[in-house]
N, C-alpha and C positions, 0 to 999 in steps of 0.2 A: 775644469771640466764643465761643460754647459749641458744641462739637462733640458731636453725638449719633450713636451708631453702633448699628445692629442687631446682635444677638449672633450671628446665623447659624442655619441650620436643619439642621445635620448631627447633632444629638444627641450632641455630644462635650463633654467637660469640659476646656476649655483657655482660655488667654489668647491671643487671636489679634490679628493686625494688621488694622485700626488701633486696635482696642480697647486694646492694650497701652500706647498712648502716654499721656502725662500729661494730665489734665483731661478726657478723653473720658467722656461719659455713655453707658453700655452698657445696652441694653434687651432683655429677654427677652419672649417671647410668652405671655400668660396666656389662660385659657379663660373662657367665660361663667360658669362655676361657680367662678371664683377658684382654679383650679388652674394648672398650667403645661403647655403643649402638649407632646406626646411628641417633637416635632422640635426644639424650642427648645434652643439650646446652653446648657450650664451653664458657670459660671465664677466664680471669686472676684472677677473684675473687674466683675461685673454691678452696676448701680446699682439699677434697678427693673424690674418687668414691666409690660406694658400689653396691652390687648386685641389678640390676634393669631391667634385660631383662625379657622376658615373661616366666619366670620359678619360679616366687615368689608366693608361696602359700599364698593367701590372703582371709580374711573373706569377705562374701557377705551377703546381706540381706536374711532372710529366705524366703521371697516371690519371690526372684530372682532365681527360680528353673532352668531356662534355662541355667544359667551360672554355675551351680554346676559341678565341675570337677569329682565328685564321687556321685553316687546315695545317696540321703538322707543326704548328708553332705554339709553344706553351705560354701564351699571353692571353689575358682577359681584361676587359674594361671594368674597373671597380670604382666605387665611391666610398666616402667616409672620411672622418678626421684622421684615420690611420693612413689615408692616402696623402692628406695635406701635410701631416707632420714631417715626413721625410724630405719634402721640399725645403722646409726651414732647416732641418738638420744639415742638408747638403749646402745650403747657403752659409750657415755658420762655419762649416768645414772650409769653404772657400775663404771666408774672412779670417779664419785662424791661419790659413796658409799665407795670406797676405801679411798678417801682423804677427807672425810666429816669433819674431825677435823682439817684440815690444812689450810682452808681458801684460797684455790686456786683462782686465778683470771680467768675470762673468757678467757683471752689470754693463760694462761697455759693449760686449758682444750683443747683449739683449737690446741695448739702446740703438746700436747700429741697425739691427733688424727692425725695431719698432719705428724709429724716426726716418728710416728709408722707405717705409711702406707707402703705397698709394691709398689715399683716403677714399673709401668706396661707399660707405653707408652714411650715417649721420655725421655732420661735420665734427672733426676732432675724434678723440677716442670714444668708442662706444662699446656696449656689451655684446654686439653682434659680430663685429670684426676686429675688435681691439683698435690698433692704430691704422688698420687697413690691410690691403692685400700685399703680400710680399713682393718687393722689387729689388732683386739682387744687385742690379747695376747701380741703382741709386744708393743702396747701402754701402757698396764698395767706394762710392765717391765721397762719403762723409768723413769728417775728421774725428776720430774717437776721443781726442783730447778736448774737444769742444764742449763735452757734457760731463767731464769729471770721471773719477774712478768708481763712483758709487758710494752708497751709504752702508755702514755696517753697525750692528748693535750686538753686544756680547754680554749676556747676563750669566751670573753665577748664583744659582739658587741654593740657599743654605737654610739650615735650621738654627735657631738661637742656641739649641742644645749642642753638646759636643760629643766627640768620640775620641778614643785614644789610639794614636798611630805609633806603634813601636819603632818604626823606622825614623819617624820625625821626632820621637821622644817628647811627646807633649799632647795636650788637648787642643783640638782644632775644630772649627765649625764643620758640620757634616753637610756635604752636598746632597741635594734631594733629587733623585732621578724620577722620571715619569711625571713631572709637572708640566702642564700645558701652558704655553705662552702664546697669546694672541696680540698682534700689533695691528690696531685699527687706525688708518690714516685720517687726519683731518680733511685732507684733500680727497674728495670722493671719486676723483678720476684715478687715484692710485688704488691698487688692490689691497685687501686685508691679507695678512700673512699669519700662518699658524705653524707652530713647531712644538716638540716635546723635549724637555731636558733629558740628556742622555744618562745612561747608567754605568758607563765605563768607570772602572775604579779610579783611574787617574783624572778623569774629567767629569766625575759624577756631579750632576746639577748644572752642567754647562748647556747653554742654549745660544747658538750663534745665528745671525741673520745677515743675508746679503740682499739689500733692499734699496728702494728709491729713497733719496733724501727727502726730508720733510718732517712735519710734526705728527706724532702718533699718541694715541692712548694705548697703554700696555696693560693687559690683563694676565694675571697669574692664577692658576688653579691647581691645587695639589692632588691631581691624579685621578685616574680611572680605577674604580673599585675592582674591576675585573682584569686589570693590566698587571701581570706579574712583576713588571719593573717599577710599579708604584709602591710606595711605602704603606699605602692603605690597603694593599691587596689582602693582607692577612687579617684585617679587622672588618673591612667591608661595610662600614656604616657612613651614611651621608653626613651625619652630625660631625664626623671627624675631618671632613674635607676643609681645607684652608683656601682662602682666596684673597687677592688684593688687586688694586688698580693703581697704576701710575698715570697721571694725567699730563698731557702736553710734554711728552718725551721727544726731544729733538734729535733727529738723525742727520748728520752732516757727512760730507765727502771725507772719508778716512779709511785707511786700511785696518783690517781686523787685527787685534792685538791680544794674544792669548796670555799675556802677562797681566794686562790691565782689564778689568771687567766691572760692570755695574753689579754690585752685590745686592741680592734680594733676600731679605731675612724673614723667615717664617717663625712665628711663635704662637702656639695655640693655648698656652697656659692651662693645661688640663688639671682638674681637681676632682677628688672623690668626696662626695657628700653622703654620709650615713644619716638619714633622717630618723630612723627608728630601728631599734633592736628588740626582738621579742623572743622569749624562751618558752618552749613547749615540752611537755612530758606526756607521752602517750596521747598526743593530739589535743591536750588541754593546755592553754596558756597559763603560765605560772605568774601569779601576781603576789609579790612578796617584797617588802621593803629591802631585804638583803640582796635581792636580785640587782638592785640599782648599783651595787658595788662592783658588778662585773666589768671587766675591761678586756679588750681584744687588741691584738697586734695585727695591723693591716700592713702587708708588705707588697710593694710594687717590684716585680722582678723583670729586668730587661731580657727580652726573649733572644737577643742576639749576643749579649755579653755575659749574661747571668748576674749582673750587678743587682744588689738589693737596696731598697730604700724603704724604711719602715716608719710607722707612726702608731701611737696608742689611741684607740677610740674607746670612749666610755660607753656605758650602757645607754645613756641618753643621747648618743650620737656624736657626730663631730665631722670635721673636714680635714682632708689630707691632700696637700699639693706637693707635687714633685719639685725638688729644687731645680733652679735653672741649669745647673751643671750636670744634671742627670742625663745620660746619653739618650738620643733618639734611637729607634723610632717606635718600637712596640713593647708593651708591658702586659704582664698578667698580674692580677690583683688577688692576693690570698689572705685568708684570715686564720688566726689561731688564738685560743684563749691565753690570757696572761698567765705566766708560770704560777702554778699552785691551784689553778681553777680547773685543771683537766679532769680530776676525779669527780667534781661536782657536776660537770657537764657531760660526763661519759654516756649517760643514758637519756640525754636530752637533745632536742633539735633547736637550733638558733636560726631565726629568720632575720636577714638583713634587708632593709628597705631603703632605697636612696637612688642616687644617680651619679654619673660622671658628667661634668660640664666643661665646655671649652670656651675660652676667652670671656668668661663671666657672662655668657649669653644664655638666657633661659631658653631660647629657641634651639640651642645646640646641646640639649641634655640627652643622655642615654640612661633611661630608667631601668631599675632592676628590683626584683624581689626574690631573694635567693635563700633557699633552705639549706643549712649546712649542719650535718650531724656533728654534735659536740662542738659546734662553732668553728670547725676546721674545714678548709677547702677553698675553691676558687669563687671569687665574686664575679658574676657575669650577668648579662641580660638574656642569656640563652642563645644569642646569635653567634657570638664568638668569644673566646676567652681572652682575646687580645684587645688592647686599647692603644691608640696612637698618641704619641707625644712629640710635638714639634717645638 
């Protein structure tokens, strides 16, 4: 299926949604004099232009008599990239009819349209008209085998951590949905492409591209804090976001293969650091050598599976890091006094001061100062009780 998208009528130069997605044919509006209308959006993502000035005879509702261009006939002269887009959709339908038994790819149909266009603006591909104004006759004369089947890239985005699948009977890497993938071509005549890894249970973490061949830099970013499909949705802190870049990733002519994929592995190495523990009774801090014997059990509880991972933290503080096999993605952190200390702390308040840090990066710390009655309760910065673990 070939998706054709009007470029828009705001006279801006940008890559918009859904034009930014892989494989989409984006259409600008040309004039009767083979120029580009003043309102048509410009973009490096444009494929071609097609007639879209205010001379396109278009159907209108029967009740809209005031717009009728001719008495008793429900037609009006319209303009816009919405007028240009159907020209290209119709042209692709004609091409699909001609090549219906050849199994052409979306890339080949797009290239037939692009390489068959008449160059009307700056020489070569440009941000005003793409490859030029649509020429159906010329597109029909081209050989689709002459420019290959197109490039495909398939990424499987996973966390270093695992999850247990009862059907598979084992621990497996967890696919991460809601990760944004941007492919920026080295060749500036080619458009940048954006997509988000999907959240389907069987294909979680998959991101597939149907694009031009060439060399790309690929950026991976772990999600929109306000997107329910993102694993960061329940925590919502920018410090927890993950990102990485692959430089000079080559895309060649090849069919997409859902068995083989480039695996992108995220690992944020979160750790809890307790810098200071203070004990108060009726608002006054207790300063007593015996206080230093206090110990607390800090437990990370997986919000999805309920699994618990614990560590003992002494009065003078300490560090607790989840083991690599602890499942992703969200955890709550709780504290309780070491067995035998409950009675001593029953009428006291314990203040924990510290932070959660990601990838051993001081710039990615989530600081907290938490008052817990009797040293028992959730450790949080007050924003959310959840912390992400990739």
